[in-house]
C-alpha positions as CSV (number, residue, x, y, z in Angstrom):
1,M,63.9,3.2,-28.8
2,K,63.3,5.6,-31.6
3,W,62.8,9.4,-29.9
4,R,60.0,11.5,-31.8
5,E,60.8,15.1,-32.4
6,D,57.8,16.1,-30.4
7,D,59.5,14.2,-27.4
8,K,62.4,16.5,-27.9
9,T,60.1,19.6,-28.3
10,I,58.5,18.8,-25.0
11,G,61.6,18.4,-23.0
12,E,62.8,21.9,-24.5
13,H,59.3,23.4,-23.4
14,L,59.4,22.1,-19.7
15,N,61.3,24.8,-17.9
16,L,61.4,25.2,-13.9
17,K,59.5,28.3,-13.7
18,H,55.9,27.4,-13.0
19,M,57.1,24.2,-11.3
20,A,59.0,26.4,-8.7
21,L,56.4,28.9,-8.7
22,M,53.7,26.3,-7.8
23,C,55.9,25.1,-5.0
24,L,56.4,28.4,-3.3
25,L,52.4,29.0,-3.5
26,L,51.7,25.5,-2.2
27,G,54.1,26.2,0.4
28,L,52.8,28.9,1.4
29,L,49.5,27.5,1.7
30,F,50.3,24.4,3.6
31,F,52.9,25.6,6.0
32,R,50.9,29.0,6.9
33,P,49.0,27.3,10.0
34,L,52.1,25.4,11.1
35,L,54.2,28.5,11.3
36,P,54.2,31.0,14.1
37,S,52.5,34.2,12.8
38,K,55.8,36.0,13.0
39,V,57.6,34.1,11.1
40,V,54.7,34.1,8.5
41,E,54.8,37.8,8.1
42,A,58.6,37.9,7.6
43,V,58.4,35.5,4.9
44,F,55.0,36.0,3.0
45,L,55.8,39.3,1.3
46,P,59.4,38.4,0.0
47,T,57.8,34.8,-1.0
48,I,55.1,36.5,-3.1
49,I,57.7,39.0,-4.8
50,L,60.0,36.1,-5.7
51,S,56.9,34.4,-7.3
52,A,55.9,37.7,-8.9
53,W,59.5,37.3,-10.3
54,L,59.2,34.0,-11.4
55,A,55.9,34.8,-13.5
56,G,57.3,37.9,-14.8
57,G,60.6,36.0,-16.1
58,K,63.1,38.2,-17.6
59,S,61.0,41.3,-18.5
60,R,62.3,44.8,-17.4
61,L,58.7,45.2,-15.5
62,S,59.6,42.0,-13.4
63,F,62.6,43.1,-12.5
64,I,61.4,46.8,-11.6
65,L,58.8,45.2,-9.3
66,L,61.3,43.0,-7.7
67,I,63.3,46.1,-6.7
68,L,60.5,48.4,-5.7
69,F,58.9,45.6,-3.6
70,G,62.1,44.1,-2.2
71,L,62.4,47.6,-0.7
72,L,58.9,47.8,0.7
73,A,59.6,44.6,2.5
74,A,62.9,45.7,3.6
75,G,61.2,48.5,5.4
76,V,58.4,46.6,6.9
77,L,61.1,44.9,8.3
78,F,63.0,47.8,9.9
79,F,59.7,49.5,10.9
80,D,58.5,46.6,12.6
81,I,61.9,45.6,14.5
82,W,64.3,48.4,14.9
83,A,61.8,51.8,15.0
84,H,61.2,53.9,17.7
85,Q,58.0,52.4,19.7
86,E,55.9,55.8,18.7
87,F,56.9,55.1,15.0
88,R,56.2,51.1,15.4
89,N,52.6,51.7,17.2
90,F,51.8,54.6,14.2
91,F,53.1,51.9,11.7
92,R,51.6,49.1,12.8
93,T,47.9,50.5,12.5
94,S,48.7,51.2,8.9
95,K,50.9,47.9,8.0
96,G,47.8,45.8,7.8
97,F,46.6,48.0,4.5
98,V,50.1,48.7,3.0
99,V,51.4,45.1,3.2
100,G,47.9,44.0,2.0
101,I,47.7,46.1,-1.3
102,A,51.3,45.7,-2.0
103,I,50.7,41.5,-1.9
104,L,47.3,41.9,-3.5
105,M,49.1,44.0,-6.4
106,L,51.7,41.5,-6.8
107,L,49.5,38.6,-6.7
108,V,47.3,40.0,-9.7
109,Y,50.4,41.0,-11.6
110,C,51.3,36.9,-11.3
111,G,48.0,35.9,-12.6
112,V,47.8,38.2,-15.5
113,V,51.0,37.2,-16.5
114,I,50.6,33.8,-16.4
115,L,47.5,33.9,-18.2
116,H,48.7,36.0,-20.9
117,S,51.5,33.7,-21.2
118,L,49.1,30.8,-21.4
119,L,46.8,32.2,-23.8
120,T,49.3,33.2,-26.6
121,V,51.2,30.0,-26.9
122,E,50.4,27.9,-30.1
123,R,50.9,24.7,-28.3
124,V,50.5,23.2,-25.1
125,F,52.8,21.3,-23.0
126,I,52.9,20.1,-19.5
127,N,54.6,23.6,-18.6
128,E,51.3,25.4,-19.6
129,I,49.1,22.8,-17.5
130,I,51.2,23.4,-14.4
131,G,50.3,27.2,-15.4
132,T,46.7,26.7,-15.2
133,F,47.1,25.4,-11.7
134,N,49.4,28.0,-10.8
135,I,46.8,30.6,-11.8
136,Y,43.9,28.8,-9.7
137,L,46.3,29.1,-6.4
138,V,47.1,32.7,-7.3
139,M,43.1,33.3,-7.5
140,G,42.5,31.8,-4.2
141,F,45.6,33.8,-2.8
142,T,44.3,37.1,-4.2
143,W,40.4,36.6,-3.1
144,A,41.8,35.9,0.6
145,Y,43.6,39.2,0.5
146,I,40.6,41.3,-0.7
147,Y,38.5,39.6,1.9
148,G,40.9,40.3,4.5
149,L,41.2,44.4,3.3
150,V,37.6,44.4,3.4
151,E,37.2,43.1,7.1
152,L,40.3,45.4,7.8
153,S,38.4,48.3,6.7
154,S,34.8,47.5,7.7
155,P,35.1,45.6,10.5
156,G,32.0,42.6,10.8
157,S,31.7,42.1,7.1
158,F,32.2,38.5,7.9
159,Q,31.1,36.3,10.8
160,F,33.4,33.6,11.8
161,P,33.1,30.6,14.0
162,E,32.8,31.3,18.0
163,S,35.8,29.3,18.4
164,G,38.1,30.7,15.9
165,A,40.9,32.9,17.8
166,I,41.7,36.6,16.5
167,E,45.2,35.7,15.2
168,S,43.5,33.0,13.2
169,V,41.3,35.2,11.1
170,G,43.9,35.7,8.6
171,M,44.5,31.8,8.0
172,R,40.7,31.4,8.1
173,F,40.3,33.9,4.8
174,F,42.6,31.8,2.8
175,Y,40.5,28.5,3.9
176,F,37.4,30.6,3.1
177,S,38.6,32.0,-0.2
178,F,39.6,28.2,-1.5
179,I,36.3,27.1,-0.3
180,T,34.6,29.8,-2.0
181,L,36.5,29.2,-5.1
182,T,35.7,25.6,-5.7
183,T,31.9,26.3,-4.5
184,V,32.0,23.8,-1.9
185,G,30.5,26.2,0.7
186,F,30.8,24.8,4.4
187,G,28.6,27.9,5.9
188,D,31.1,27.9,8.7
189,T,32.4,31.5,7.7
190,V,29.6,33.7,6.4
191,P,29.7,37.2,4.5
192,I,27.2,39.4,6.4
193,R,27.6,43.2,4.5
194,P,26.8,43.6,0.9
195,T,30.0,44.3,-0.2
196,A,31.6,41.0,1.2
197,E,28.4,39.0,-0.4
198,M,28.9,40.7,-3.8
199,L,32.8,39.5,-3.5
200,V,32.3,36.1,-2.5
201,I,29.5,35.8,-5.7
202,L,32.3,37.2,-7.9
203,E,34.9,34.8,-6.8
204,A,32.5,31.8,-7.2
205,I,31.6,33.0,-10.6
206,I,35.1,33.3,-11.9
207,G,36.3,30.1,-10.2
208,Q,33.9,28.2,-12.1
209,F,34.1,30.3,-15.6
210,Y,38.3,29.5,-15.3
211,V,37.9,25.8,-14.8
212,A,34.9,25.7,-17.3
213,V,36.5,27.8,-20.0
214,V,40.2,28.5,-19.6
215,V,41.2,25.1,-18.4
216,A,39.4,23.4,-20.8
217,Y,40.4,25.2,-23.6
218,L,44.2,24.5,-22.8
219,V,43.7,21.1,-21.7
220,S,41.6,20.1,-25.2
221,M,44.6,22.1,-27.0
222,Y,47.1,19.7,-25.3
223,I,45.3,16.8,-26.1
224,T,44.5,17.7,-29.7
225,H,48.4,18.3,-29.9
226,K,49.2,15.0,-28.3
227,L,46.9,13.0,-30.3
228,I,48.0,14.9,-33.9
229,A,51.6,14.1,-32.8
230,D,50.9,10.2,-32.0
231,G,49.3,10.0,-35.6
232,N,52.2,11.4,-37.2
233,S,54.7,9.0,-35.4
234,E,52.6,6.0,-36.5
């Protein structure tokens, strides 16, 4: 069987960065409800840090972020486990904001870096298609943390099912974010205050725009290049 040059090019462009990032994000999404909350808190921030490092590749900014937020993760672990009780009480009152904002910054960095890499390529391969899926996952995680920070700063911004336990509220925002992103909207979690309502509308608009414009553009480029390659091989 004769190998085409484009087959070799596809193999050269198929690296494991986007695949590894997809596995990390899907792992966080699917295993979060199966693990104890303490385990989730211990692994979530380091995993997002690793995701940001994978998205940024070998850039200097990616390396700096890995060091800075790695120190933050170590500090969170230290204060939450070994610090004096008074420091722990003070720390836990603000930990939600600090960790939430840190994770939010890392997720935004992931999304921006991946989107820039996708929109600046001359040819689209399977690696870029996986990257579009990663951005979609990053968007869902990002809005989940935005909703969590809004609820943390202004309790009562969202109405949850009566059967939902307090410790499951964090997972509820992940569920609500992806449901909103896909515009399914079951109505079991409802934004109450104007800020929350506007954020939900914004996520639904961005999610639809991303699929209709960005994903469609990249997929059309992929199909076009494949057709051209098939035509040249004949």
